[in-house]
C-alpha positions, 0 to 999 in steps of 0.5 A: 616027414615034416622036418625035411619039408620045413628044412627045405622051405627054410633053405629055399627062403634063405637069410634076409640081408637084415639079419647081418649083425643080429644075435640070437641065443648068444650066437650070430644069426647066420651062425646059429642058422648053420648050427641048426642046419647041421643038426637037422641034417644029422637028425634026418640022416639018423647020424645024430641022437639028440641028447639032453645037452642038445635038447637044452640048447634047442629049448634055449634057441626056441625062447630066443627066437620067440623073443627076437621075433616079437621085437623084430621088424619084418623080414627078421621076424618072419625068419625067426618064426620059420627057424623056430618052426624048424627047431620045434620040428627037430625037438618033436622028431627027436622025441618021437625017435626015442618013444 
């Protein structure tokens, strides 16, 4: 499962210290990271279904991550790219589960 692999990689990489005070998609980046991690965990454990509201929020997050990545210096840009891959995998996995 690509989602589980990307999540493990993201957790292993951690959050760069330069992320302190950075806002993404209306949330502190570290809070957003925790929000996404909780969703990934629930999706992997099959204890959550991604509904339209969650899918919309993930779409907002993807756009905000793309924007922040384009503006940011390393390592924040790399963090945004990695988190965006994870969010994309969540959307793919949730859509595949509904098919």
